[in-house]
C-alpha beads as a LAMMPS data file, in Angstrom:
LAMMPS data file: protein, C-alpha beads

340 atoms
339 bonds

1 atom types
1 bond types

-500.0 500.0 xlo xhi
-500.0 500.0 ylo yhi
-500.0 500.0 zlo zhi

Masses

1 110.0

Atoms # bond

1 1 1 37.931 -85.870 -334.065
2 1 1 41.416 -86.492 -332.633
3 1 1 39.896 -89.934 -330.619
4 1 1 38.712 -90.906 -334.117
5 1 1 40.467 -93.547 -336.536
6 1 1 41.696 -92.866 -339.649
7 1 1 38.699 -94.975 -341.209
8 1 1 36.225 -92.670 -339.133
9 1 1 37.487 -89.256 -340.237
10 1 1 37.437 -90.111 -343.461
11 1 1 33.893 -91.526 -343.643
12 1 1 32.745 -87.753 -342.051
13 1 1 34.662 -86.015 -344.451
14 1 1 32.803 -87.766 -347.307
15 1 1 29.512 -86.964 -345.399
16 1 1 30.371 -83.392 -345.357
17 1 1 31.393 -83.328 -348.892
18 1 1 28.308 -85.398 -349.970
19 1 1 26.067 -82.423 -348.333
20 1 1 27.834 -79.669 -349.928
21 1 1 27.224 -81.222 -353.413
22 1 1 23.638 -81.754 -352.705
23 1 1 23.321 -78.157 -351.489
24 1 1 24.571 -76.788 -354.389
25 1 1 22.495 -78.987 -356.500
26 1 1 19.674 -77.986 -354.743
27 1 1 20.058 -73.844 -354.395
28 1 1 21.887 -73.459 -358.258
29 1 1 20.986 -76.748 -360.211
30 1 1 17.701 -74.854 -361.884
31 1 1 19.978 -72.029 -362.950
32 1 1 22.369 -74.039 -364.506
33 1 1 22.900 -73.816 -368.521
34 1 1 20.915 -76.241 -370.633
35 1 1 22.803 -78.884 -371.946
36 1 1 24.629 -78.493 -375.029
37 1 1 22.704 -80.502 -377.168
38 1 1 19.638 -78.210 -377.015
39 1 1 21.951 -75.396 -378.823
40 1 1 21.602 -77.792 -381.861
41 1 1 17.991 -77.227 -382.981
42 1 1 17.552 -75.863 -386.177
43 1 1 14.310 -74.103 -387.926
44 1 1 12.524 -75.373 -390.804
45 1 1 13.323 -74.690 -393.685
46 1 1 11.695 -71.632 -396.231
47 1 1 8.554 -72.546 -398.047
48 1 1 8.094 -72.494 -401.289
49 1 1 6.072 -69.498 -401.489
50 1 1 7.963 -67.632 -398.603
51 1 1 11.235 -68.543 -400.638
52 1 1 9.418 -66.894 -403.782
53 1 1 8.651 -63.678 -401.904
54 1 1 12.475 -63.806 -400.338
55 1 1 11.281 -63.694 -396.791
56 1 1 12.647 -66.350 -394.185
57 1 1 10.374 -68.809 -393.104
58 1 1 9.357 -69.164 -389.167
59 1 1 10.752 -71.734 -387.121
60 1 1 9.181 -75.111 -387.453
61 1 1 7.772 -74.942 -383.304
62 1 1 6.050 -71.089 -384.287
63 1 1 4.274 -71.912 -387.323
64 1 1 0.399 -71.981 -387.302
65 1 1 -1.380 -75.044 -387.536
66 1 1 -2.890 -73.652 -390.665
67 1 1 -0.002 -72.719 -392.321
68 1 1 -0.720 -74.024 -395.575
69 1 1 -3.362 -71.392 -395.526
70 1 1 -2.672 -68.028 -396.622
71 1 1 -4.734 -64.832 -395.858
72 1 1 -6.965 -64.028 -398.769
73 1 1 -6.011 -60.800 -400.753
74 1 1 -8.572 -58.076 -401.058
75 1 1 -10.539 -57.050 -404.230
76 1 1 -12.403 -54.118 -404.340
77 1 1 -13.499 -53.427 -407.908
78 1 1 -17.005 -52.596 -409.340
79 1 1 -18.227 -52.977 -412.676
80 1 1 -20.073 -50.329 -414.403
81 1 1 -23.439 -50.692 -415.139
82 1 1 -25.053 -50.003 -418.571
83 1 1 -26.384 -46.808 -419.055
84 1 1 -30.330 -47.469 -420.631
85 1 1 -29.753 -50.840 -422.587
86 1 1 -31.587 -53.761 -423.761
87 1 1 -32.975 -56.756 -421.847
88 1 1 -32.040 -60.024 -423.111
89 1 1 -32.574 -63.342 -422.049
90 1 1 -29.746 -66.296 -422.587
91 1 1 -30.530 -69.797 -421.235
92 1 1 -27.811 -72.558 -420.991
93 1 1 -28.886 -75.924 -421.939
94 1 1 -27.560 -79.110 -420.192
95 1 1 -29.296 -82.554 -420.309
96 1 1 -30.211 -82.270 -416.381
97 1 1 -31.716 -78.905 -416.633
98 1 1 -31.289 -75.108 -417.740
99 1 1 -29.320 -72.286 -416.256
100 1 1 -30.938 -68.918 -417.468
101 1 1 -30.294 -65.285 -417.354
102 1 1 -32.067 -62.319 -417.780
103 1 1 -29.183 -59.244 -418.826
104 1 1 -29.401 -55.603 -419.417
105 1 1 -26.267 -54.834 -421.741
106 1 1 -25.669 -51.162 -423.440
107 1 1 -23.485 -50.231 -426.353
108 1 1 -20.546 -50.301 -424.347
109 1 1 -20.808 -53.706 -423.671
110 1 1 -21.375 -52.817 -420.099
111 1 1 -23.819 -55.339 -418.618
112 1 1 -26.056 -56.165 -415.602
113 1 1 -27.384 -59.459 -413.936
114 1 1 -30.770 -58.693 -413.534
115 1 1 -32.316 -62.287 -412.706
116 1 1 -30.850 -65.505 -412.710
117 1 1 -32.215 -69.024 -412.288
118 1 1 -29.907 -71.963 -411.711
119 1 1 -30.531 -75.941 -412.375
120 1 1 -33.940 -75.328 -413.182
121 1 1 -34.604 -79.409 -413.967
122 1 1 -38.249 -78.737 -413.751
123 1 1 -38.673 -78.100 -417.480
124 1 1 -37.376 -81.699 -418.517
125 1 1 -39.435 -83.430 -415.769
126 1 1 -41.650 -85.656 -418.062
127 1 1 -40.750 -84.807 -421.266
128 1 1 -41.220 -88.085 -422.592
129 1 1 -42.492 -86.622 -426.076
130 1 1 -41.774 -84.083 -428.777
131 1 1 -44.762 -82.852 -427.691
132 1 1 -43.854 -82.598 -423.881
133 1 1 -40.875 -80.690 -424.873
134 1 1 -42.110 -78.241 -426.798
135 1 1 -45.112 -77.413 -423.860
136 1 1 -42.311 -77.647 -421.342
137 1 1 -40.174 -75.033 -423.523
138 1 1 -43.079 -73.084 -424.447
139 1 1 -43.876 -72.680 -420.677
140 1 1 -40.149 -71.600 -419.802
141 1 1 -40.043 -69.120 -422.759
142 1 1 -43.346 -67.437 -421.285
143 1 1 -41.728 -66.594 -418.130
144 1 1 -39.146 -65.008 -419.472
145 1 1 -41.137 -62.848 -421.317
146 1 1 -43.194 -62.101 -418.321
147 1 1 -39.860 -60.922 -416.973
148 1 1 -39.970 -58.252 -419.716
149 1 1 -37.744 -59.952 -422.406
150 1 1 -38.684 -60.032 -426.386
151 1 1 -39.293 -62.950 -427.399
152 1 1 -36.637 -62.177 -430.257
153 1 1 -34.016 -61.504 -427.412
154 1 1 -34.170 -65.040 -425.896
155 1 1 -31.171 -67.162 -427.003
156 1 1 -30.369 -70.405 -426.403
157 1 1 -26.772 -71.539 -425.810
158 1 1 -25.267 -75.388 -425.433
159 1 1 -22.266 -75.581 -422.845
160 1 1 -19.635 -77.751 -424.776
161 1 1 -19.812 -80.147 -422.233
162 1 1 -23.618 -80.815 -422.766
163 1 1 -23.960 -81.069 -426.423
164 1 1 -23.470 -84.588 -426.999
165 1 1 -26.316 -85.558 -424.296
166 1 1 -29.304 -87.040 -426.006
167 1 1 -31.920 -85.043 -424.063
168 1 1 -30.050 -81.897 -424.861
169 1 1 -30.499 -83.227 -428.647
170 1 1 -33.771 -83.598 -428.464
171 1 1 -34.651 -79.617 -427.125
172 1 1 -32.640 -78.131 -430.224
173 1 1 -35.403 -80.137 -432.133
174 1 1 -38.123 -78.561 -430.588
175 1 1 -36.396 -75.304 -430.064
176 1 1 -35.943 -75.252 -434.109
177 1 1 -39.665 -76.413 -434.512
178 1 1 -40.303 -72.623 -432.290
179 1 1 -38.190 -70.379 -434.443
180 1 1 -35.272 -70.598 -432.338
181 1 1 -31.974 -70.718 -433.297
182 1 1 -29.814 -73.055 -430.808
183 1 1 -26.155 -72.114 -430.643
184 1 1 -23.187 -74.449 -429.531
185 1 1 -20.230 -73.846 -428.800
186 1 1 -16.650 -75.387 -428.684
187 1 1 -14.969 -76.092 -425.458
188 1 1 -12.250 -73.014 -426.872
189 1 1 -15.176 -70.807 -428.226
190 1 1 -16.555 -71.375 -424.529
191 1 1 -13.507 -70.668 -422.714
192 1 1 -13.071 -67.296 -424.536
193 1 1 -16.804 -66.500 -424.122
194 1 1 -16.450 -66.778 -420.528
195 1 1 -13.196 -64.439 -420.757
196 1 1 -15.531 -61.827 -422.500
197 1 1 -18.095 -62.064 -419.576
198 1 1 -15.787 -62.478 -416.748
199 1 1 -12.489 -60.557 -417.396
200 1 1 -13.135 -56.517 -416.638
201 1 1 -11.137 -54.000 -419.162
202 1 1 -9.028 -52.925 -416.297
203 1 1 -7.347 -56.596 -415.707
204 1 1 -6.615 -57.686 -419.181
205 1 1 -3.081 -57.166 -418.916
206 1 1 -2.774 -58.877 -415.408
207 1 1 -5.123 -61.272 -415.006
208 1 1 -6.471 -64.776 -416.687
209 1 1 -10.022 -66.777 -416.415
210 1 1 -10.680 -70.302 -414.760
211 1 1 -13.920 -71.962 -415.960
212 1 1 -14.196 -75.194 -413.629
213 1 1 -17.207 -77.242 -415.254
214 1 1 -18.124 -80.869 -414.944
215 1 1 -17.017 -81.580 -418.441
216 1 1 -14.596 -79.857 -419.103
217 1 1 -12.354 -77.146 -417.443
218 1 1 -11.261 -73.701 -419.840
219 1 1 -8.155 -71.732 -418.874
220 1 1 -8.294 -68.465 -420.693
221 1 1 -6.224 -65.171 -421.345
222 1 1 -6.059 -62.404 -423.768
223 1 1 -1.986 -62.709 -425.496
224 1 1 -1.605 -59.017 -427.050
225 1 1 -5.455 -58.397 -426.973
226 1 1 -5.984 -61.746 -428.764
227 1 1 -8.383 -64.067 -426.834
228 1 1 -6.622 -67.693 -426.228
229 1 1 -8.088 -70.768 -424.723
230 1 1 -7.077 -73.995 -423.378
231 1 1 -8.934 -76.943 -422.259
232 1 1 -8.413 -79.651 -419.374
233 1 1 -10.296 -82.081 -417.395
234 1 1 -13.458 -81.463 -416.063
235 1 1 -14.996 -81.868 -412.484
236 1 1 -16.503 -85.095 -413.414
237 1 1 -13.690 -87.041 -414.102
238 1 1 -13.842 -89.382 -411.457
239 1 1 -16.566 -91.067 -413.182
240 1 1 -14.134 -91.837 -415.848
241 1 1 -11.807 -94.006 -414.337
242 1 1 -9.022 -90.798 -414.412
243 1 1 -6.547 -90.623 -410.875
244 1 1 -6.099 -87.388 -409.518
245 1 1 -2.054 -87.175 -410.460
246 1 1 -2.989 -87.684 -413.930
247 1 1 -5.260 -84.702 -413.973
248 1 1 -3.257 -82.668 -412.180
249 1 1 -0.404 -82.833 -414.474
250 1 1 -2.364 -82.006 -417.295
251 1 1 -4.191 -78.920 -415.334
252 1 1 -0.616 -77.683 -414.376
253 1 1 1.037 -77.840 -418.043
254 1 1 -2.436 -76.147 -419.534
255 1 1 -2.163 -73.578 -416.923
256 1 1 1.872 -72.803 -417.023
257 1 1 0.586 -71.455 -420.890
258 1 1 -0.369 -68.738 -418.683
259 1 1 1.966 -65.593 -419.440
260 1 1 3.974 -64.796 -416.373
261 1 1 2.612 -61.256 -416.470
262 1 1 -1.170 -62.147 -416.133
263 1 1 -0.962 -64.820 -413.334
264 1 1 -1.389 -61.830 -410.359
265 1 1 -5.163 -62.764 -410.611
266 1 1 -7.747 -64.957 -411.538
267 1 1 -10.985 -64.741 -412.001
268 1 1 -13.012 -67.995 -411.525
269 1 1 -16.045 -69.575 -412.312
270 1 1 -18.465 -72.697 -412.144
271 1 1 -19.874 -75.136 -410.325
272 1 1 -17.204 -76.111 -407.326
273 1 1 -15.387 -72.548 -407.506
274 1 1 -19.745 -71.839 -406.676
275 1 1 -19.573 -74.241 -403.649
276 1 1 -16.079 -72.784 -402.531
277 1 1 -17.508 -69.445 -402.951
278 1 1 -20.556 -69.828 -400.292
279 1 1 -18.532 -70.473 -397.360
280 1 1 -16.598 -67.333 -397.484
281 1 1 -18.846 -64.879 -399.370
282 1 1 -19.918 -61.421 -397.574
283 1 1 -23.472 -60.345 -397.895
284 1 1 -24.050 -59.992 -401.187
285 1 1 -21.089 -58.974 -402.699
286 1 1 -20.634 -60.139 -406.627
287 1 1 -16.929 -60.422 -406.248
288 1 1 -15.633 -63.273 -403.537
289 1 1 -12.089 -64.025 -403.004
290 1 1 -11.652 -67.456 -402.532
291 1 1 -9.598 -68.932 -399.818
292 1 1 -6.484 -71.081 -400.467
293 1 1 -7.007 -74.817 -401.894
294 1 1 -6.056 -76.185 -398.627
295 1 1 -8.744 -74.354 -396.278
296 1 1 -11.533 -76.517 -398.222
297 1 1 -12.869 -79.874 -397.107
298 1 1 -15.240 -80.844 -399.767
299 1 1 -17.121 -84.108 -399.383
300 1 1 -18.905 -85.146 -402.686
301 1 1 -16.760 -86.451 -405.444
302 1 1 -17.073 -83.585 -408.215
303 1 1 -16.117 -81.473 -405.635
304 1 1 -12.866 -83.087 -404.795
305 1 1 -12.184 -83.447 -408.067
306 1 1 -13.030 -79.616 -408.507
307 1 1 -10.939 -79.032 -406.036
308 1 1 -7.838 -80.825 -407.299
309 1 1 -8.008 -79.023 -410.772
310 1 1 -8.204 -75.466 -408.554
311 1 1 -5.382 -76.715 -406.597
312 1 1 -3.208 -77.778 -409.560
313 1 1 -4.002 -74.184 -411.113
314 1 1 -2.888 -72.185 -408.180
315 1 1 0.318 -74.460 -407.694
316 1 1 1.495 -74.143 -411.641
317 1 1 0.776 -70.241 -412.132
318 1 1 1.948 -69.056 -408.228
319 1 1 -1.530 -67.170 -408.238
320 1 1 -2.425 -65.932 -404.946
321 1 1 -5.873 -64.087 -405.783
322 1 1 -8.717 -66.417 -407.252
323 1 1 -11.791 -64.124 -407.747
324 1 1 -15.119 -65.710 -408.732
325 1 1 -17.887 -63.791 -410.261
326 1 1 -21.136 -64.227 -408.626
327 1 1 -22.797 -63.107 -412.141
328 1 1 -20.609 -63.903 -414.978
329 1 1 -21.155 -66.912 -417.414
330 1 1 -19.964 -67.809 -420.586
331 1 1 -23.686 -67.604 -422.444
332 1 1 -23.466 -63.805 -421.173
333 1 1 -20.222 -63.464 -422.952
334 1 1 -22.245 -64.783 -426.092
335 1 1 -25.165 -61.814 -425.463
336 1 1 -22.002 -59.095 -425.341
337 1 1 -21.304 -60.569 -428.929
338 1 1 -24.538 -59.629 -430.515
339 1 1 -25.030 -56.109 -432.139
340 1 1 -26.864 -53.719 -429.655

Bonds

1 1 1 2
2 1 2 3
3 1 3 4
4 1 4 5
5 1 5 6
6 1 6 7
7 1 7 8
8 1 8 9
9 1 9 10
10 1 10 11
11 1 11 12
12 1 12 13
13 1 13 14
14 1 14 15
15 1 15 16
16 1 16 17
17 1 17 18
18 1 18 19
19 1 19 20
20 1 20 21
21 1 21 22
22 1 22 23
23 1 23 24
24 1 24 25
25 1 25 26
26 1 26 27
27 1 27 28
28 1 28 29
29 1 29 30
30 1 30 31
31 1 31 32
32 1 32 33
33 1 33 34
34 1 34 35
35 1 35 36
36 1 36 37
37 1 37 38
38 1 38 39
39 1 39 40
40 1 40 41
41 1 41 42
42 1 42 43
43 1 43 44
44 1 44 45
45 1 45 46
46 1 46 47
47 1 47 48
48 1 48 49
49 1 49 50
50 1 50 51
51 1 51 52
52 1 52 53
53 1 53 54
54 1 54 55
55 1 55 56
56 1 56 57
57 1 57 58
58 1 58 59
59 1 59 60
60 1 60 61
61 1 61 62
62 1 62 63
63 1 63 64
64 1 64 65
65 1 65 66
66 1 66 67
67 1 67 68
68 1 68 69
69 1 69 70
70 1 70 71
71 1 71 72
72 1 72 73
73 1 73 74
74 1 74 75
75 1 75 76
76 1 76 77
77 1 77 78
78 1 78 79
79 1 79 80
80 1 80 81
81 1 81 82
82 1 82 83
83 1 83 84
84 1 84 85
85 1 85 86
86 1 86 87
87 1 87 88
88 1 88 89
89 1 89 90
90 1 90 91
91 1 91 92
92 1 92 93
93 1 93 94
94 1 94 95
95 1 95 96
96 1 96 97
97 1 97 98
98 1 98 99
99 1 99 100
100 1 100 101
101 1 101 102
102 1 102 103
103 1 103 104
104 1 104 105
105 1 105 106
106 1 106 107
107 1 107 108
108 1 108 109
109 1 109 110
110 1 110 111
111 1 111 112
112 1 112 113
113 1 113 114
114 1 114 115
115 1 115 116
116 1 116 117
117 1 117 118
118 1 118 119
119 1 119 120
120 1 120 121
121 1 121 122
122 1 122 123
123 1 123 124
124 1 124 125
125 1 125 126
126 1 126 127
127 1 127 128
128 1 128 129
129 1 129 130
130 1 130 131
131 1 131 132
132 1 132 133
133 1 133 134
134 1 134 135
135 1 135 136
136 1 136 137
137 1 137 138
138 1 138 139
139 1 139 140
140 1 140 141
141 1 141 142
142 1 142 143
143 1 143 144
144 1 144 145
145 1 145 146
146 1 146 147
147 1 147 148
148 1 148 149
149 1 149 150
150 1 150 151
151 1 151 152
152 1 152 153
153 1 153 154
154 1 154 155
155 1 155 156
156 1 156 157
157 1 157 158
158 1 158 159
159 1 159 160
160 1 160 161
161 1 161 162
162 1 162 163
163 1 163 164
164 1 164 165
165 1 165 166
166 1 166 167
167 1 167 168
168 1 168 169
169 1 169 170
170 1 170 171
171 1 171 172
172 1 172 173
173 1 173 174
174 1 174 175
175 1 175 176
176 1 176 177
177 1 177 178
178 1 178 179
179 1 179 180
180 1 180 181
181 1 181 182
182 1 182 183
183 1 183 184
184 1 184 185
185 1 185 186
186 1 186 187
187 1 187 188
188 1 188 189
189 1 189 190
190 1 190 191
191 1 191 192
192 1 192 193
193 1 193 194
194 1 194 195
195 1 195 196
196 1 196 197
197 1 197 198
198 1 198 199
199 1 199 200
200 1 200 201
201 1 201 202
202 1 202 203
203 1 203 204
204 1 204 205
205 1 205 206
206 1 206 207
207 1 207 208
208 1 208 209
209 1 209 210
210 1 210 211
211 1 211 212
212 1 212 213
213 1 213 214
214 1 214 215
215 1 215 216
216 1 216 217
217 1 217 218
218 1 218 219
219 1 219 220
220 1 220 221
221 1 221 222
222 1 222 223
223 1 223 224
224 1 224 225
225 1 225 226
226 1 226 227
227 1 227 228
228 1 228 229
229 1 229 230
230 1 230 231
231 1 231 232
232 1 232 233
233 1 233 234
234 1 234 235
235 1 235 236
236 1 236 237
237 1 237 238
238 1 238 239
239 1 239 240
240 1 240 241
241 1 241 242
242 1 242 243
243 1 243 244
244 1 244 245
245 1 245 246
246 1 246 247
247 1 247 248
248 1 248 249
249 1 249 250
250 1 250 251
251 1 251 252
252 1 252 253
253 1 253 254
254 1 254 255
255 1 255 256
256 1 256 257
257 1 257 258
258 1 258 259
259 1 259 260
260 1 260 261
261 1 261 262
262 1 262 263
263 1 263 264
264 1 264 265
265 1 265 266
266 1 266 267
267 1 267 268
268 1 268 269
269 1 269 270
270 1 270 271
271 1 271 272
272 1 272 273
273 1 273 274
274 1 274 275
275 1 275 276
276 1 276 277
277 1 277 278
278 1 278 279
279 1 279 280
280 1 280 281
281 1 281 282
282 1 282 283
283 1 283 284
284 1 284 285
285 1 285 286
286 1 286 287
287 1 287 288
288 1 288 289
289 1 289 290
290 1 290 291
291 1 291 292
292 1 292 293
293 1 293 294
294 1 294 295
295 1 295 296
296 1 296 297
297 1 297 298
298 1 298 299
299 1 299 300
300 1 300 301
301 1 301 302
302 1 302 303
303 1 303 304
304 1 304 305
305 1 305 306
306 1 306 307
307 1 307 308
308 1 308 309
309 1 309 310
310 1 310 311
311 1 311 312
312 1 312 313
313 1 313 314
314 1 314 315
315 1 315 316
316 1 316 317
317 1 317 318
318 1 318 319
319 1 319 320
320 1 320 321
321 1 321 322
322 1 322 323
323 1 323 324
324 1 324 325
325 1 325 326
326 1 326 327
327 1 327 328
328 1 328 329
329 1 329 330
330 1 330 331
331 1 331 332
332 1 332 333
333 1 333 334
334 1 334 335
335 1 335 336
336 1 336 337
337 1 337 338
338 1 338 339
339 1 339 340
């Protein structure tokens, strides 16, 4: 080293220092603390539901992919069955078909569905003349008689959404000639009858009812023991050039009328809820708890419209438990108004 020039010594010193520097980087570089900027990562703000429950939301990086769909709240209620009772039949009239129900009821207004037929359009086929209608109705009534229902205990009810259909008017006319009384209902009355059929007595002070029909949706509840019902758009609003936002706003306004104390559980019926319940039903259970609206993908226009209504009710009320009743129907509610 003594024979080296000053420049040579400086060059060797620089090489040694560089070697030491890269050696340190190699052996301990991976153990160095993360840059200060990593410490500025923030968590996502609480969601609306977690804020309501007083719980902090998980960081965004740990949220599951389906965070918007909550787990279904179990429902364990068992409806009481009638003791003895009377067998009755009721038919819901529509322009495209009939829904019929054979029900046993007792003096305590307990009831059990014995037989049901949905969407029976065959009755209306080839009914070009009044005679065709009468012949078809006689055949249909005969099937109910064969199931043990007395002629005087067969009742016909027209839903509020189907009342204006011309085919329905033709049927009403022919039933009158057969000495059958056809009962028509307003949307409000239909909601009250649905409430009577669907809402269990033990849930009268903690639940409400939604019936999503094609022509309208009924939201009903008991206010100090008195039934109350409000009407909003039905699932076929898509055919009337009405946009989703307009419907959602009206549905939320009507759903907001439900008292806060009754929003724990919602009993729900109707065509679109039926489609949703099919996807999650357990065996032959009577009551099926629906998933959150965000869990469903319905392809047809009516399904999407009904899902918009369902979502809007849930958002307005904050209800977390929607229970579909496979047996209940507003026409059964009508039967429960009859003397035993």
